[in-house]
N, C-alpha and C positions, 0 to 999 in steps of 0.2 A: 504493499499500500504506499502511497506516496501523500504527504500530508505538509501543510502549509503551517509558519508560526503563527501561535496564537498572538505574541505578543511582537515588540520587536526584536528584528534579527540582534543575536548575541555578537559583540565585539569583543575585544582584547586588546590591552597594552602591546605593537608592535615590539618584536624583539631588539636589542641594540645592535646587532650586527645585521648594517644593512644586505650584507650577502646572502644572510639566512632566508628562508622563506616567509614571509607573513603570515601575521595570525590569519588575516584575509582570504591567505592562499589554502591555509590547511584546513580552514572551515567550509571555503568553499568545496573542497577535495571530500569532504566528511560530507554534504549534502549532497553529493553526486551520488554516495555510494548509498543515501538512505534506500530506494527503492531495492535496488540489491539484496539488501541486507535483510529488507521485509520480504522477498520472496525467497531466502534460505530460510527467516526462520522458523517455520512451520519444520523441516528436515532437521534443524539443528536443536530442536526438540526432542525430536525421535533420536536421533542419534547420540545425544547429549554431550555434543561437540560441536563448534563451528563447520559449516562446511569448508569445505577447501576452497570453493571459490570465492566467500566470504573473506577468510585468512589472506589468502595470495591478493584480492583487491585493496585491503588493509593496510597489508605492506608495502605492495605497491605504490599507495599514496604516501607512504611516508609517514603513517598515523603509528605504529607501534617503535617511532625515535623522536617521539615529542618533546620527550624528558634527556634523550641521550645527548651527551656532551657534544659542542660543533664539532671539537677537535676529531671524534670520529666520525661525523657527519649527521652527527644527530643537529636535532633542533633546538635544542636548550631552549625550549620555550617557557613562560610564565606558568604559573597555575591557572590563571584565570584561561589560557588558551587550551591547556589539557582540560579545562573543566566545562568551556563552553565547546569543544570538539565532541566530548564524552555527550552533552545534553543534544547536540546534534544527530549524534549515531544512536540514541535510544527512540528518534523516531521512528527509525526503520526497526531495529529488534535489539530490546535489553542487555540481551548477553552478548553482544557484539561489543555494544557499547561499556560493559561491564568488564570482559578482558582488554579492549584495548585500556583504560583507564587504569584498570590494577598491573598491566604491564608497562605503561608508562609510570606509573608510582613507584613497582618495584626498582625499574630504571632510573629512576630517580635515585634508590635508595643505592645503587652501585656506583653512584656518580661520587655519593660518600664516602665510599671505602678508599682505600688507599692507591694510588696511581698504579700501583704494580697490577692489580688487581684487575682497576678496569682497563688494564692495556690487553688483560689475559682474556676479558669479556668482549668488549665494544672493539678492541685494537684488531683484536684477531677476525673478527667479523659485526662491521657496522652494522648488520643486519638481524644481528643476534636478541631473541626476544627473553625474557625472564621470568619466572613464575613466584611466587614466594610464600613462607607461613613463619611469621615472626615468634609463634608460640614455641617456647622452649622446648616443647615435648620431645625429649631425646636425653641421651648420656652420653659423656666425651671425657676423655682420659688424657692429659698431656702425654707430648712423644716430644721427641727431639724434632725441633723446626715448624710443632703447629700442634693440633691435636688429630684424635680417631675419635669417631661420630657416627650416633646409631639412632635411629628414630624413626616415626613415624610422624609427618605435619600433614593434617587435614586440613581442608577447602582449600588447595591450590588452583586457583582459579585459572584454566588457561593452561594450565600444566599440559594437555595432550600437544600444545604447538612452541612449548618453552623448549631454549636452548641449556638452560642453568636456571637454578633455584637459587632463593634466598633462603636459609633455612634459621632458624634461634634453639640455642641451646644454651645450659648455664655452664659458664664456664670454670672449669676446675684448676686447683696450683698443683704443682709438682705432688704434693702431698694428698692430691683429690679433693682437699674443702672448695666448694664452689665461691668463687671471690666474685665474680661479675656474669651477666647477661649479655649475650652475644649473639649475633647474626652473622653467618657465615654462607660463602658464595659456593656451590657446587656443580660442577658439570652435568648436564645429562648423562651420558656415560656414567657417572657413579651414582644413580639413583634411578628405580624404578617408579612407574606410575600406576599406583591401585585402583581399578575403577570402584570409586564408593559414593559418588554424588548420584544420588536416589532421591530426590527430592519435588517438590508442589513446583518450584520456581525458579527461574532464570538455569534451567537445565542445560542450553546448551553451552553455560559457561567453561562445563568438566571439570568441576572444581572439586578433584578426587584426591586422594591421599599421596600425599609422596613417601615413598620409603628408601630408607639409607640402611647399610650393616656395614659398619667399621672403615666409614670412608676417611681419607685421611685427609686434613684442610687446612693448609699452610697457612702460619701466621698472618700473612700479607691479606690473607682473604678472609676476616675478621673484622666487624664492628661493634662496638662498646653498645651495647643499647641506651645505658643511663646516659651515659655522653652524649649521644645523639638526643635524646630528649631536653637535654639539657641545650641541646646547639653547640657541642664542641666536637664537631669533625677534624679530620686531616685536612691540613693545608691541603692546596689543589692548586693544578698549574692555570685553570684559565681563570677562578676568581671571578665568577660571575657571580650574580645574585641570587641563580636559582639554588648553588650550594648552599645557601644560609637561609633557607628557609624553615620555616617552624615544622619542626618534625612530625608530630601528630597530628598537627593540623592542615597537614600538607597532604597527608596519608587518606585523611578523613576526607578532604574537600572532592579530590578528583576521582577515584571508584567507588566510596561510595554514596556520595550525595549528586554528584552529575547527573548518572544515570536518569534519575529519581526526575529530573526536570523534562528531561525529552519524550519520559513516558507520558507523564502528568501532561502534556500538551499534544500527545499522538491519542489519548483517552478523549480530550476535552472535543479536538478535531472529529474524529471516527462519530462521536455522537452528535456532535452539530451539522454532520454530514447526512445524517440518518434523519434529521429533525424536520425534514421537509415533507418526506415521506412515508412518516412511522406517526401510529394514529397512538393517542392515549386511549389504552384500553378503560373499558367501561365507565367512558366518556363519552361526551358530543362533537370531540374533538378530532379532526380527521388528521391534523399534520398535531406534533409535537409541538414547534414553533411558535404557534396561536396561544397553544396554556400559557398563562401568566406565570403557574404554578414551575412549570418547565424552564420557562424564560428565569426565573428566582434563582434554580437551580443552578443554571447554567452560569449566572453573572458568578454566583458564589465558588463553584467549580474557579474561573477564571480568577478569581479575586486571591484565591487560597494559593494557585498556581505562579499568579504575578510576586504574592507575597514569598513565596518560597523563594523564587529566582532573586529578588531583592536583597532577603538575608544570604543567598548563597552568595552572589556577587561582593555585597559588604564585607563578607568575612573574607572572600578570597584575595580582592584587592588589598583589604590591608595585612595578608598575609605576604603578599606582593611587595606591596611597598616597604612591610618591616624589613624585608629580604633587603630591599636596596639600600637601606639606611639602620637606623637602632631597629633593634629587637624587640620582638613584642615582649612586655612583660606579663604576667602571671593573669591581670586582670584581662588583660588584651587576648591572651589565648584561650580564655576560659569563656570569652565574648565570640569567640571565632567558633570555637566548640559548639557552645550555644547554638549561635546563630543556625551551623550547618545543621542539628540534629533538629530544631524548630522548623527547618524548610523542608525537611524529612516527613514529618507530621504531617503538616500543611498540603503538601504531594499525597499522601496516604487518604488523609480527607478527602481530597478534592475526586480521586480516583472512587471513592467507596460512593459519594456522592454521585456523578455521571454515570455508574452501572445501576445506581438506584433509578435515577432520571430517566437513563435509557429503556431500561426494564428488565426480565426474565432470559432476554433472549441475547443477553449480556454472556451468559455464561454456557451457551452453546459452542461444542468442540470447535467448529468451525471461525466460531467469532474472535477477532482478533484480541478484541477486550478484554477476555476472559486471561489469554494469556500476560496481557500487560497487568492485569489486576494482581495477578499471580508473582510474575516478575518484581514487581514493586512492592509487594508486600513481603517476599524473602530479605529483597534490599534491605527494605526500612526495618528487620530485625537484626540487623550485624549488631556484634556486642560490642564495638567501639560507640555503638547510636545513643545505647540506653539512655532516652530522654528523662525519664527520672534522675536519673543517677545524674546527668550533665545536666538539669534545671537545679540540684543540690550544688553542685560545682562551683555554680553560678550564683546561686543565690548566698554561697559562703565567702567567694570572693568581693561580692558588692558588701557586704557586711560585714568584712574584717574579718571574719570566722576563720582561724588559721589550722584548725583540724583537716589532714589531707585522708582523703578517700580513696583516692586513686593517684597514680602514676603518671598519668597522661592527663597532664597541662599543658 
């Protein structure tokens, strides 16, 4: 299906390098792919992975390289561009948008690693795609030159298509005592992908389980999570603002929130497109569009989607601005998280309202609306978005309460 914008076309700040593609270039490429992604969405659901045609088209358009450093041929685009691209792609298929957003977010994590590790990933293959799970669900022991790591990492979105994986593990010292929490880079040859993603929505993301047994991780392929959360990254050659963005807020904005905006807009356009031909059952209205009740529902849903976009853009623009200058303080980081989480809630409410307005036909197997509903519902329940917890975090920050309830601030 092809849908149109419900509001203004997303725009992003232009990258500082005049030789790099502009945000308008990559957004135009994303829009061109919406019909193709929509055509492949049903097959992706059946196969529980993105169609190869979709993956190739996304790669050919350079959309897996938005966060790859420019020195490796990537765009090194600001977070706003990543968000706007994922937003547009979700008009065609939520799973495609999610995989592109996650892959770029993990590519951004790779750009924080020591340069030797970056060279091994993007220097060896500028087209390399990276999946990842930061949860430290592993065991490790220190050996000469690094670590031996074994573990199982659930929900590695895009794992079928990845050349590398980022994995989390507790970091031991020579005595076995845990002294840090780390994330490591391992090539696809060192792990297997176990099919375990049997869920109601985002089926084509292939968010399966990465399994590794006694894999060697050299010291230079390790990044400290506590240091990353504090913005303490290794010094990089490029020195561009992207590598100084706030860790938790960056990873929330692109992969977890941006696809919701496009899904909400796609739902809105679908319902509007049927309103001139669909009656309001058990009333005298032959067209939904003539019903005041329906008009009010459409207006409310649109306002919620617009509100969500405003919150997302406010948050990601603050993150990008801070990366170019003074880092966000704790209140600023918490405000960004709260705005992003609230945006997801607004889209969820809007989609529910649209399904009610459209009627029971929304849930037919052949109806794209039910897939949008399921995709958005799964995405909205990601653990990092917990709305009640994040509101508590924000309330404490606003009131100066120093109690810590989460490390992700």
